[in-house]
GUTI-467001 format. One record per residue (C-alpha): x, y, z; residue in three letters. Coordinates in steps of 0.001 Angstrom, whole numbers, plus 500000, padded with zeros to 6 digits. Example, Ala and Ser with C-alpha at 12.3 -4.5 7.8 and 13.67 -1.06 7.14 Angstrom:
<pts>
512300495500507800ALA 513670498940507140SER 
</pts>
This chain:
<pts>
499779499687499947MET 501221503073498972GLN 499551506308500696THR 499614510113500260ILE 499578512328502818LEU 497592516147501363GLY 496164513890498299ALA 494241517114496760ASN 497318519263495766GLY 498409519852492604GLN 501450517586493004ILE 499679515186494903ALA 496749514587492356VAL 499757514199489721GLU 502025511463491989LEU 498320509401492369ALA 497918509364488544ARG 501399508387488144GLU 501889505109490893LEU 498688504060489083SER 499863503840485949ARG 503567502635486470ASN 504431501524489927HIS 501609499125490087ALA 500122498710493924SER 497693499772496341PRO 497114503172496609LEU 495078505480499334ARG 494718509125499471LEU 494496510761502464VAL 493324514383503045SER 490113516378505114ARG 487946515726501769ASN 490016513272499547PRO 489041512952496032ARG 489166509836493970ARG 491783510688491100VAL 491617506747490164ASN 488902504437489724ASP 490324501705492733THR 491869504648494972ASP 491356503993498906ASP 489726507754499970LEU 490632508377504017LYS 489369511632505374SER 491643512150507822ALA 492909515640509478ASP 496860516113509966LEU 496938517718512738LEU 495393515066514418ASP 497998512433515199ALA 495762509522515850ALA 493869510259513162GLN 496917510394510895THR 498286506886512459ARG 494826505424511698ALA 495212506574507881ALA 498770505474507505VAL 498072501777509008GLN 498697499389506473GLY 501199501652504530SER 504724500601502763ASP 505278503840501619VAL 504058507325502765VAL 504580510551500674TYR 503749513873502523PHE 502664516376499667ALA 500753518384502333ALA 500598522224501746GLY 498926524882503296LEU 498093528216502043PRO 500523531192502538ALA 499505532065505541ASP 502743532747507858THR 500991532107511147ALA 499226529405509833LEU 502581527494508253TRP 504199527883512262GLU 501268526465513686ARG 500168523592511875GLN 503363522468509395PHE 505488521134511880PRO 503069519181514065ARG 501280517951510718MET 504947516467509484LEU 505439515047513209LYS 502583513353513417ASN 503269511883509867ALA 506633510640510832LEU 505074509186514262ASP 502928507521512530ALA 504895506095509674THR 507251504618512486ARG 504602502713514023ALA 503086501236510380ALA 507196500649510004GLY 506755502249506384ALA 509154504395504165ARG 508930508168504173PHE 508924509989501270ALA 508937514206502134TYR 508345516600499284PHE 510130519932500047ASP 510915523054498520ASN 513865526044498574THR 512414528190500796TYR 515066527445503171MET 517534528025500540TYR 520290531399500588PRO 518298533771498137GLN 521703534501496051ASP 523286533303492948ASP 524396530397494984ARG 523992527189492691VAL 521503524856494685GLN 522967521677495125THR 521795518791497912GLU 524301520307500086SER 523478524003500363THR 522878524816503726PRO 519729526271505453PHE 519824530012505586GLU 515986531128506078PRO 515532534749505123VAL 511700535176506783GLY 508976533093509016PRO 508394530598506474LYS 511686529812505028GLY 512477529257508573ARG 509381527031509352VAL 510892525050505996ARG 514040524805506913ALA 512973523264510666ALA 510979520951508959MET 513908519824506778ALA 515751519505509788SER 512956517102511301MET 513256514936508157VAL 516894514749508997LEU 516782514339511871ASP 514187510864511865GLU 516654510058508737MET 519653509601510883ALA 517926507691513673ARG 517649505637511650GLY 514109503695512085ASP 512709504349509408ILE 514086504598505493PRO 513337508521504734VAL 514105510585502044LEU 513546514397500782ILE 512553515231497383ALA 513514518463497107ARG 511607521296494109ALA 512614524870493038PRO 509391526841492270GLU 506662525423489756PHE 505053526030486762TYR 503010523646484887GLY 499215522834484133PRO 495741523409486378GLY 496340524358489838ARG 499614524999489774THR 500276527674492499GLN 503468530353491898SER 504618533602491112PHE 505604532148487819THR 502192530932486579ASN 499981534377488851ALA 501675536516486411LEU 502969534891483605ILE 501081531528482405VAL 497887532854483279ASP 497690536660482493ARG 498983535687478505ILE 496617533037478751ARG 493939535331479557ASN 494751537857477210GLY 496156540701479393LYS 500087542332480195ARG 502232539663482031PRO 504060541327485294PHE 507441539988485613VAL 508591539785489344PRO 512102542057489797VAL 514152541602487003ARG 513866539967483596ASP 517399539357482952ASP 518397536525485754VAL 518141532859484884GLN 515293530850486350ARG 515308527563487509THR 511200526184487285LEU 510305522520487091ILE 506943521571485364TRP 504853520235487933THR 504500516686486666PRO 507931516074486619ASP 508066516990489833ALA 505623514040490814SER 506950511389488176ARG 509976511963490013ALA 508862511954493217LEU 507079508241492179ALA 510378507406491117ALA 512032507608494387LEU 509267506771496394GLY 509862503174494528THR 513465502972494335THR 514865501659497920GLU 518419502782497285ASP 516851506217496947ALA 516073506063500557PHE 518170508261503494GLN 519174510540500819GLN 518706514084499533THR 517412514195496052TRP 517084517873494386HIS 513924516391491734LEU 514699517188487971PRO 514710520807485522THR 515563521322482708ASP 519467522695482552PRO 518765525048480361ASP 517632527608482066ARG 515449530857480864PRO 515439533929481526THR 512178535732482717TYR 512734537899479533ARG 512663534088477299GLN 510283532741478758PHE 507721535218478439VAL 508369534835475031SER 508169530753475295LEU 504706531283476669VAL 503464534005473979SER 504460531917471570ASP 502459529061472133ALA 499342531827472830PHE 500240532905469803ASP 500439536564471138ARG 502089539840469216PRO 505770539444469299ARG 507983540953470606PRO 505569540420473586PRO 505466543701476357ALA 504950542943479605TYR 506178545072483082THR 508855544388485650VAL 507430544661488802LEU 509949545943490766PRO 510920545045494515THR 510336548680496076TRP 506668547913494124MET 505873544772494613LEU 506677544862498430GLY 504309548021499124ALA 502005546260497604ALA 502287544389500588GLY 500855547443502779LEU 497437546485501186VAL 497077543295499905SER 497636540075502906PRO 498181537943499737GLN 501713540300498301ALA 502670540453502269ARG 502978536769502542GLU 505472536789499461ILE 507283539867500403ARG 510405537349501788GLU 510791535435498840LEU 511462538624496558LEU 515343538451496935PRO 515788535326495292ARG 514817537010491500TYR 517235539758491915GLU 519665536953491462HIS 520622533982489483ASP 518708531057490245ASN 520709528163489950ARG 518916524627490766PHE 521219521871490154ASP 519734518252489744SER 522383516306488406THR 522368514001491399LYS 519048512907489934PHE 519641512672486582ALA 523326510490487036ARG 520823508465488890ARG 517781507904486635PHE 519464508494483470PRO 515924507426481639GLU 514032509706483129PHE 512684512304480676GLU 512940516163481985VAL 509789518128480370THR 511851521214478439SER 510703524530478817TYR 509398525069475402ARG 507405521033475221ARG 505845522894478940GLY 504638525646477431VAL 503370523758474882ASP 501724521431476585LEU 499773524198479110LEU 498373525867475923ARG 495577522797476076GLY 495562522447479745ALA 492035523133481085SER 492358523854484641LEU 490984520570485518GLU 492446518212482993GLU 496139518249483417GLN 498705516357480515PRO 501013513624481725GLY 504686513964481550GLY 506765515295478924SER 
</pts>
């Protein structure tokens, strides 16, 4: 039995499809209100803030994937995320299962250093500190050695369906809707983005590979990192928009000022420094271990976006 905790998010939905499609095993989807992705899914309602419910949801599992998400609300993250993760780890340990933790890069330095699996944690804001504490919790479990554990870390998303990111909201969605796109901070620095179905396929590959555990992995990305200027052009071409594409660069001061009146903008201010520098997320380790994994190029990804609705998402590459 493979179990996905936090089963309604975009990563979890694609993960459920991939596990059902290519990794034959009974699949359990767990959230407060789980929705079936595949006809054979076993649905289990549980609140991950409740230790007993989490333990019952995980019972009988061989692999547990933690893919839970929360809205971008600092107080909510600080209050709930560590508790959810602790309950998941305790439940997995009680079940004697393996644990795959889906992570992001909020805890990394927001400068131009190349990010590898050994990059130190240097969070610059409260959400970054929460994610650093959570990753450290998983690393402590890994060091304890009672159960096999892995960390699968992804950079900023772009992709189909209800993928949530700066890039999707400010560029892809606006171009799709015939609006002028906004570029956060700078248009001339490299960005590393991951196509969300690739992230889910890679997470499935790791979770079903025995020797992938007891390690941290950067999930696979196209090494040909575009600038936002280039990415806007790719998306504009995919949606047959006029060339050269027109867009507006939103400087840091403007995005910071927006936080004075917009709670949503206020919650993302701590991430703004990373848009001032080249963002180079290195996934060489994954590419060497899984040379057959086909990464979706940025051009292919944005071409797929044109035909993707909010409900129907394409598969991998």
